[in-house]
C-alpha positions as CSV (number, residue, x, y, z in Angstrom):
1,X,0.0,0.0,0.0
2,X,1.2,3.4,-0.9
3,X,1.5,5.9,2.0
4,X,0.4,9.6,1.7
5,X,4.0,10.7,2.3
6,X,5.7,8.4,-0.3
7,X,7.8,10.4,-2.7
8,X,8.4,9.6,-6.4
9,X,10.6,11.2,-9.0
10,X,10.6,11.2,-12.8
11,X,13.9,12.0,-14.5
12,X,15.2,12.3,-18.1
13,X,18.7,12.7,-19.5
14,X,18.2,16.5,-20.0
15,X,18.3,17.3,-16.3
16,X,14.5,17.6,-15.9
17,X,13.1,16.1,-12.7
18,X,9.4,15.9,-11.6
19,X,8.8,15.0,-8.0
20,X,5.4,14.1,-6.6
21,X,3.8,12.5,-3.5
22,X,1.0,9.9,-3.2
23,X,-1.4,12.2,-1.4
24,X,-3.3,13.9,-4.1
25,X,-0.7,12.9,-6.7
26,X,0.7,16.3,-5.6
27,X,3.5,17.5,-7.9
28,X,5.9,19.0,-5.3
29,X,8.7,20.0,-7.7
30,X,9.7,20.4,-11.3
31,X,13.3,21.1,-11.9
32,X,14.2,22.3,-15.4
33,X,17.3,23.9,-17.0
34,X,17.2,27.3,-18.7
35,X,19.0,28.2,-21.9
36,X,22.3,28.4,-20.0
37,X,21.8,25.0,-18.3
38,X,21.0,26.5,-14.9
39,X,18.4,24.4,-13.0
40,X,15.5,25.9,-11.0
41,X,12.4,24.4,-9.5
42,X,9.5,26.0,-11.4
43,X,6.5,25.0,-9.3
44,X,5.6,26.9,-6.1
45,X,5.1,25.0,-2.9
46,X,7.0,23.8,0.1
47,X,10.6,22.8,0.9
48,X,9.7,19.5,2.4
49,X,7.2,16.6,2.1
50,X,6.0,17.4,5.6
51,X,5.3,21.0,4.5
52,X,3.3,19.8,1.5
53,X,1.2,17.5,3.6
54,X,0.5,20.3,6.2
55,X,0.1,23.1,3.7
56,X,-2.2,24.1,0.8
57,X,-3.5,20.7,-0.5
58,X,-4.3,22.0,-3.9
59,X,-0.6,22.8,-4.8
60,X,0.2,20.5,-7.7
61,X,-2.6,18.1,-6.8
62,X,-5.1,16.1,-8.9
63,X,-8.5,17.7,-8.5
64,X,-11.8,15.9,-8.8
65,X,-14.3,14.5,-9.2
66,X,-15.3,17.8,-10.6
67,X,-12.5,20.4,-10.8
68,X,-13.5,24.0,-10.7
69,X,-16.9,25.3,-9.5
70,X,-20.4,24.1,-9.7
71,X,-23.0,26.7,-8.7
72,X,-24.6,26.0,-5.4
73,X,-23.1,22.5,-5.6
74,X,-26.2,21.3,-7.5
75,X,-26.8,19.7,-10.8
76,X,-29.4,17.5,-12.4
77,X,-28.7,14.1,-13.9
78,X,-31.3,11.8,-15.4
79,X,-34.0,13.8,-13.8
80,X,-32.6,13.7,-10.3
81,X,-31.2,16.8,-8.5
82,X,-27.9,16.0,-6.8
83,X,-26.5,18.1,-4.0
84,X,-22.7,18.2,-3.5
85,X,-20.6,19.9,-0.8
86,X,-20.6,23.7,-0.8
87,X,-17.0,24.4,0.1
88,X,-16.2,27.7,-1.8
89,X,-18.6,30.4,-0.8
90,X,-21.9,29.4,-2.2
91,X,-20.4,26.8,-4.6
92,X,-18.8,23.4,-4.9
93,X,-15.1,23.5,-5.7
94,X,-12.6,20.8,-6.8
95,X,-14.7,17.8,-5.7
96,X,-15.7,19.1,-2.3
97,X,-14.3,19.0,1.3
98,X,-12.6,15.6,0.6
99,X,-11.8,15.8,-3.0
100,X,-9.2,13.7,-5.0
101,X,-6.5,16.1,-3.9
102,X,-6.9,14.8,-0.3
103,X,-6.8,11.1,-1.2
104,X,-3.8,8.8,-1.2
105,X,-3.4,7.4,-4.7
106,X,-1.8,4.0,-5.3
107,X,1.4,4.5,-7.3
108,X,3.2,2.0,-9.5
109,X,6.1,2.6,-11.8
110,X,5.4,1.5,-15.4
111,X,7.6,1.2,-18.5
112,X,6.1,2.9,-21.5
113,X,8.2,3.4,-24.7
114,X,7.2,7.1,-25.2
115,X,8.5,8.1,-21.7
116,X,11.9,8.2,-20.1
117,X,10.1,7.3,-16.9
118,X,6.4,6.9,-16.0
119,X,4.1,6.1,-13.1
120,X,0.5,5.1,-12.9
121,X,-1.6,6.6,-10.1
122,X,-4.9,4.8,-9.4
123,X,-7.9,5.7,-7.2
124,X,-11.3,4.1,-6.6
125,X,-14.0,6.5,-5.5
126,X,-17.0,4.6,-4.2
127,X,-20.6,5.1,-5.4
128,X,-22.0,8.1,-3.4
129,X,-18.5,9.5,-2.6
130,X,-19.1,13.2,-1.9
131,X,-22.6,12.5,-3.2
132,X,-21.4,11.8,-6.7
133,X,-23.1,8.8,-8.3
134,X,-21.3,5.7,-9.5
135,X,-18.1,4.0,-8.4
136,X,-15.4,5.8,-10.3
137,X,-12.1,4.1,-11.1
138,X,-9.4,6.6,-12.2
139,X,-5.9,5.9,-13.5
140,X,-3.6,8.8,-14.1
141,X,-0.3,8.4,-15.9
142,X,2.5,10.8,-15.1
143,X,5.2,10.5,-17.8
144,X,8.3,12.4,-18.6
145,X,9.8,12.4,-22.2
146,X,13.3,13.0,-23.4
147,X,11.8,16.1,-25.1
148,X,11.2,17.7,-21.7
149,X,7.5,17.0,-21.8
150,X,5.7,16.3,-18.5
151,X,2.6,14.4,-19.7
152,X,-0.5,13.7,-17.6
153,X,-3.0,11.2,-19.1
154,X,-6.3,10.6,-17.3
155,X,-8.6,7.6,-17.8
156,X,-11.7,7.1,-15.7
157,X,-14.8,4.8,-15.8
158,X,-17.9,4.8,-13.7
159,X,-20.5,2.2,-12.8
160,X,-23.3,4.8,-13.2
161,X,-23.9,7.9,-15.2
162,X,-22.0,10.7,-13.4
163,X,-20.2,14.0,-14.0
164,X,-16.5,14.4,-14.2
165,X,-13.8,17.0,-14.7
166,X,-10.2,16.2,-13.6
167,X,-7.3,18.6,-13.7
168,X,-3.8,19.2,-12.2
169,X,-3.3,22.3,-10.0
170,X,0.3,23.2,-10.2
171,X,1.3,26.8,-10.0
172,X,4.3,27.7,-12.2
173,X,7.0,30.4,-11.9
174,X,9.6,30.0,-14.6
175,X,12.0,32.2,-12.8
176,X,12.0,29.7,-10.0
177,X,9.7,29.2,-7.0
178,X,10.4,31.8,-4.2
179,X,11.8,34.4,-6.6
180,X,8.9,36.8,-6.8
181,X,5.7,37.1,-8.8
182,X,4.7,36.1,-12.3
183,X,4.0,39.7,-13.4
184,X,7.0,39.7,-15.7
185,X,6.0,36.4,-17.4
186,X,4.7,36.6,-20.9
187,X,1.6,34.6,-21.5
188,X,0.0,33.6,-24.9
189,X,-3.3,31.8,-25.0
190,X,-4.8,30.0,-27.9
191,X,-8.2,31.5,-26.9
192,X,-10.2,34.2,-28.5
193,X,-13.1,33.7,-26.0
194,X,-13.5,33.3,-22.3
195,X,-16.3,32.6,-19.8
196,X,-16.9,35.7,-17.7
197,X,-17.6,35.4,-14.0
198,X,-20.2,37.2,-11.8
199,X,-19.4,38.3,-8.2
200,X,-22.7,37.3,-6.8
201,X,-22.7,33.9,-8.4
202,X,-19.0,33.4,-7.5
203,X,-18.3,31.8,-10.9
204,X,-19.3,31.7,-14.5
205,X,-22.6,33.1,-15.8
206,X,-22.9,30.8,-18.8
207,X,-21.9,33.6,-21.2
208,X,-19.1,33.0,-23.7
209,X,-17.4,36.4,-24.5
210,X,-14.7,37.6,-26.9
211,X,-11.4,38.5,-25.1
212,X,-10.8,41.3,-27.6
213,X,-10.9,44.7,-26.0
214,X,-10.7,43.3,-22.4
215,X,-7.9,42.6,-20.0
216,X,-8.4,38.9,-20.8
217,X,-6.9,39.2,-24.3
218,X,-3.7,37.0,-24.5
219,X,-4.1,36.2,-28.2
220,X,-0.7,37.9,-28.6
221,X,1.9,37.3,-25.9
222,X,2.0,39.9,-23.2
223,X,3.2,40.3,-19.7
224,X,0.8,38.9,-17.1
225,X,1.4,42.1,-15.0
226,X,-0.4,44.2,-17.7
227,X,-3.6,42.3,-16.9
228,X,-3.1,42.1,-13.1
229,X,-3.0,45.9,-12.9
230,X,-5.5,46.6,-15.7
231,X,-8.7,48.7,-15.2
232,X,-10.8,45.7,-16.1
233,X,-14.0,44.7,-14.1
234,X,-13.3,40.9,-14.5
235,X,-9.8,41.4,-13.1
236,X,-11.0,43.5,-10.2
237,X,-13.6,40.8,-9.2
238,X,-10.8,38.4,-8.3
239,X,-7.8,40.7,-7.9
240,X,-6.1,39.0,-10.9
241,X,-7.0,36.2,-13.2
242,X,-9.2,33.2,-12.2
243,X,-10.9,32.6,-15.5
244,X,-11.7,29.8,-17.9
245,X,-10.5,30.4,-21.5
246,X,-12.1,28.7,-24.5
247,X,-9.4,27.0,-26.6
248,X,-9.7,27.8,-30.3
249,X,-11.0,25.1,-32.6
250,X,-11.7,22.5,-30.0
251,X,-12.3,19.1,-31.6
252,X,-10.9,16.6,-29.0
253,X,-7.4,16.5,-30.6
254,X,-4.3,17.7,-28.8
255,X,-3.9,21.5,-29.3
256,X,-1.7,24.3,-28.0
257,X,-3.5,25.9,-25.1
258,X,-0.9,28.3,-23.7
259,X,2.7,29.5,-23.9
260,X,4.3,30.9,-20.8
261,X,7.8,32.5,-21.0
262,X,10.2,34.4,-18.7
263,X,12.8,35.9,-21.0
264,X,15.1,36.9,-18.2
265,X,15.1,33.5,-16.7
266,X,15.5,31.8,-20.2
267,X,12.7,29.4,-19.7
268,X,9.5,28.7,-21.7
269,X,6.7,26.3,-21.1
270,X,4.0,25.3,-23.6
271,X,0.7,23.6,-22.6
272,X,-1.1,21.2,-24.9
273,X,-4.5,19.6,-24.2
274,X,-7.4,17.8,-25.8
275,X,-9.8,19.5,-23.4
276,X,-12.0,22.5,-24.4
277,X,-10.8,24.9,-21.8
278,X,-7.9,26.1,-19.6
279,X,-8.4,27.8,-16.3
280,X,-5.8,30.5,-15.6
281,X,-5.4,31.4,-12.0
282,X,-2.7,33.8,-10.6
283,X,-3.1,33.0,-6.9
284,X,-4.5,36.2,-5.7
285,X,-5.4,34.5,-2.3
286,X,-1.8,34.0,-1.4
287,X,-1.0,36.6,1.3
288,X,2.6,35.8,2.4
289,X,1.6,34.1,5.6
290,X,3.1,30.8,4.5
291,X,6.7,30.1,3.8
292,X,7.5,28.3,0.6
293,X,10.6,27.2,-1.3
294,X,13.9,29.1,-0.6
295,X,12.3,30.2,2.7
296,X,10.4,32.9,0.8
297,X,6.8,33.9,1.7
298,X,4.2,32.6,-0.8
299,X,3.0,36.0,-1.9
300,X,0.1,37.2,-4.1
301,X,0.7,36.2,-7.7
302,X,3.7,34.0,-6.8
303,X,2.7,31.5,-9.5
304,X,0.2,30.9,-12.3
305,X,-1.9,27.8,-12.6
306,X,-2.8,26.6,-16.1
307,X,-5.5,23.9,-15.5
308,X,-6.7,22.1,-18.7
309,X,-10.3,21.0,-18.2
310,X,-14.0,21.2,-19.1
311,X,-15.7,24.6,-18.3
312,X,-16.8,25.5,-14.8
313,X,-20.4,24.7,-14.0
314,X,-20.8,22.8,-17.3
315,X,-23.4,20.4,-15.8
316,X,-25.7,23.4,-15.4
317,X,-25.0,25.1,-18.7
318,X,-26.5,23.6,-21.9
319,X,-24.2,25.7,-24.1
320,X,-21.0,24.5,-22.3
321,X,-19.2,21.3,-23.2
322,X,-20.8,18.1,-21.9
323,X,-19.4,16.9,-18.5
324,X,-21.6,13.8,-18.2
325,X,-19.8,10.5,-18.2
326,X,-22.1,7.6,-19.1
327,X,-21.8,4.4,-17.2
328,X,-19.0,2.1,-18.4
329,X,-17.7,4.7,-20.9
330,X,-14.2,6.1,-20.5
331,X,-13.3,9.7,-19.7
332,X,-10.0,10.6,-21.4
333,X,-7.9,13.7,-20.9
334,X,-4.3,14.5,-21.9
335,X,-2.3,17.5,-20.7
336,X,1.3,18.2,-21.7
337,X,3.6,20.7,-20.1
338,X,6.5,21.1,-22.4
339,X,9.6,22.9,-21.2
340,X,11.7,24.6,-23.9
């Protein structure tokens, strides 16, 4: 049996290392070289495993059964109204009070030809867990390629019709964790539209809007700081970015979702996914009260999460992508973080 504190590491010949623990499949470190060969850990978090277990349990974790928010924690499925935990203001967030990020996953190293190293993480969520219908069996593969791609592949199957939306919640800082904010990072999104949020609802309205003419426009690369300080109502609602972006031309194939770069640090990361959306979150709730890597306070905007997924509140929005998983059918999701 895997223990919550068990630590696993993926390595390739280029000096990239991905470290994670069994609790939540939590990615606790990703060390990557820059253009000069200098190594830095580019995910924010804690110096030790003990710190990770005691600290923010979303850092680098697998979130589910439904990542992101569901309004009032309610949805209808097959004519039945289902009530989930309300754990984020008036809404359900990331699977509830005891989501997948809090579970100990079984971890097994596997040999797959496309990866320098790989592990399978498995979890069985019983029927009625957090009030979700169906026994859900999930297998997540963490793989690292020789092309510096950290690949996350999700596969899940349920015994009953249910809803699902899984994601990984790492916060990236390409200058290195503990070195400051992501304001100087340049972000490009393959997204001409986004889903606006409403302060009273606490999440999306169901509207799909053009980014053009708003602070949400990253169709050309620009510094994140330009948006963080923009006179934009959507930015002011969350003191930064906490929004779902609609990936252009979604058709279920693997597409570029985002490109993040810090020119000064000499590091670039591309994000690819076969999902319809990517949630960008700049960590506005960090207040410096916790110490992270390098002994530095984890401050507001210390990292940016790029969470590939189905849209927030999709079970309640007919115009959003379908989040229903039929009994015995397979949910599939691939996300690639490629370091250049």
